[in-house]
C-alpha positions as CSV (number, residue, x, y, z in Angstrom):
1,X,151.6,92.9,103.4
2,X,149.8,95.6,103.4
3,X,146.5,93.9,104.6
4,X,148.0,92.1,107.4
5,X,149.2,95.4,108.6
6,X,146.1,96.9,108.4
7,X,144.1,94.5,109.7
8,X,146.8,94.1,112.5
9,X,146.4,97.8,113.5
10,X,142.7,97.8,113.2
11,X,142.8,94.4,115.5
12,X,145.1,96.0,117.8
13,X,143.0,99.6,118.3
14,X,139.8,97.5,118.4
15,X,141.2,95.1,121.3
16,X,142.8,97.7,123.4
17,X,139.5,100.1,123.4
18,X,137.2,97.1,124.1
19,X,139.1,96.2,127.0
20,X,139.4,100.1,128.2
21,X,135.7,100.3,128.3
22,X,136.1,96.6,130.5
23,X,133.6,94.7,127.9
24,X,134.4,91.6,126.6
25,X,137.3,92.1,124.1
26,X,136.8,88.5,122.3
27,X,133.3,89.2,120.0
28,X,134.1,92.8,119.1
29,X,137.4,91.9,118.1
30,X,135.8,88.8,116.2
31,X,133.2,90.3,114.9
32,X,135.0,93.7,113.5
33,X,137.3,91.2,111.4
34,X,135.0,89.6,110.4
35,X,133.5,92.4,109.0
36,X,136.5,93.8,107.8
37,X,137.1,90.6,105.4
38,X,133.7,90.2,103.9
39,X,133.9,94.3,103.3
40,X,137.2,94.2,101.8
41,X,137.0,90.7,100.3
42,X,133.8,91.9,98.4
43,X,135.8,95.1,97.0
44,X,138.7,93.1,96.1
45,X,136.8,89.9,94.1
46,X,135.6,91.8,92.0
47,X,138.5,93.7,90.7
48,X,140.1,89.9,90.1
49,X,138.2,88.6,88.8
50,X,135.9,90.7,86.7
51,X,139.1,91.2,83.6
52,X,140.0,87.4,83.7
53,X,138.7,86.4,79.8
54,X,137.9,89.9,78.5
55,X,141.4,91.0,79.5
56,X,143.4,88.1,77.8
57,X,141.2,88.3,74.9
58,X,142.0,92.0,74.7
59,X,145.7,91.4,75.1
60,X,145.8,88.4,72.8
61,X,146.7,85.6,75.2
62,X,143.4,84.2,75.3
63,X,143.8,82.9,72.0
64,X,146.9,80.9,72.7
65,X,145.2,79.5,75.7
66,X,141.8,78.2,73.3
67,X,144.4,76.6,70.7
68,X,145.6,74.4,73.5
69,X,143.7,71.0,74.4
70,X,141.8,72.9,77.5
71,X,138.1,73.2,77.2
72,X,136.3,76.4,77.5
73,X,134.6,75.1,80.9
74,X,138.8,74.6,82.1
75,X,139.4,77.9,81.4
76,X,136.6,79.2,82.9
77,X,137.2,77.1,85.9
78,X,141.3,78.1,85.9
79,X,140.5,81.7,85.6
80,X,138.0,81.7,88.4
81,X,139.9,79.2,90.8
82,X,142.7,81.7,90.0
83,X,140.5,84.9,91.0
84,X,139.4,83.2,94.0
85,X,142.5,81.7,95.6
86,X,144.4,85.2,95.1
87,X,141.3,86.7,96.7
88,X,141.5,83.8,99.6
89,X,144.6,85.6,100.3
90,X,142.7,88.4,102.2
91,X,140.8,85.6,104.5
92,X,144.2,84.0,105.2
93,X,146.0,86.6,106.1
94,X,143.4,87.7,108.7
95,X,143.0,84.5,110.5
96,X,145.8,84.9,113.1
97,X,143.5,87.3,114.4
98,X,140.6,85.2,114.5
99,X,142.3,83.1,116.7
100,X,143.8,85.9,118.4
101,X,139.6,86.8,119.0
102,X,139.3,83.2,119.9
103,X,141.7,83.3,122.0
104,X,140.3,86.0,124.1
105,X,137.3,84.6,124.7
106,X,133.5,85.0,124.3
107,X,133.6,83.1,120.7
108,X,132.7,79.8,120.1
109,X,134.9,77.9,118.2
110,X,132.7,76.6,116.2
111,X,131.3,80.1,114.6
112,X,134.2,81.2,113.7
113,X,135.2,77.9,111.6
114,X,131.5,79.0,110.1
115,X,132.4,82.1,109.4
116,X,135.7,81.4,107.7
117,X,134.2,79.0,105.3
118,X,130.9,81.5,104.6
119,X,133.4,83.6,103.5
120,X,135.3,81.7,101.3
121,X,132.5,80.6,99.7
122,X,131.2,83.9,99.2
123,X,134.5,85.0,98.2
124,X,134.2,82.3,95.8
125,X,131.1,83.3,94.5
126,X,131.6,86.9,93.7
127,X,135.0,85.7,91.7
128,X,132.2,83.0,89.5
129,X,130.2,86.0,88.9
130,X,133.0,88.4,87.8
131,X,134.5,85.9,85.4
132,X,130.8,84.8,83.7
133,X,131.0,88.8,83.6
134,X,133.9,89.0,82.1
135,X,133.3,85.8,79.4
136,X,129.7,87.3,78.6
137,X,131.0,91.1,78.4
138,X,133.3,92.4,75.3
139,X,135.3,95.4,77.0
140,X,136.8,94.8,80.5
141,X,135.8,98.1,81.8
142,X,132.3,97.2,81.1
143,X,132.8,93.8,82.8
144,X,134.2,95.2,85.7
145,X,131.5,98.2,86.2
146,X,128.9,95.5,85.9
147,X,130.1,92.7,88.4
148,X,131.0,95.6,90.9
149,X,127.1,96.6,90.4
150,X,125.9,92.8,90.5
151,X,127.7,92.5,94.5
152,X,126.4,96.1,95.3
153,X,122.9,95.0,94.3
154,X,123.1,91.0,95.6
155,X,124.9,93.1,99.2
156,X,122.7,96.0,99.3
157,X,119.7,95.3,97.7
158,X,118.9,92.3,99.2
159,X,118.5,94.2,102.2
160,X,116.6,96.9,101.0
161,X,114.1,94.5,99.1
162,X,113.8,92.9,102.5
163,X,113.3,95.6,104.6
164,X,110.8,96.9,102.0
165,X,108.7,93.6,101.6
166,X,108.0,94.1,105.2
167,X,104.6,95.0,104.5
168,X,104.2,91.9,103.3
169,X,104.6,89.7,105.9
170,X,102.1,91.3,108.6
């Protein structure tokens, strides 16, 4: 609910600002919402997933799952699916504002569909990294920090590596 209100305020202020400048409102609103969901999704997904396995281990609830007929892969898949679906709530809550940007014009509907699908895949990958680190690390805090570092390395490190490798293509 808080995310919906925040993204709604940002979308309304962006639409008002873009229309006051007599510029195209739809593309500006669309790009801002996609950027917000990506940025905050990358902040939220590690927090939801990086404590999945070792947090249950520390709380003593993982042992209960391990004595059932579930295989370890099924437990990991369930942990990943739970964290991914929780992080998808941010994406789903922002869809009305993406539709608003489409209604304002200037944005191809196919690009919005592709953006939503890629955001969902990206959130799923980050959640998978978090669950994997959580399964490997013994301490919950360590797995959360390592997951955030991996996400930062993949997000910012690839841009830095691309910028620094420009001389190789000349």
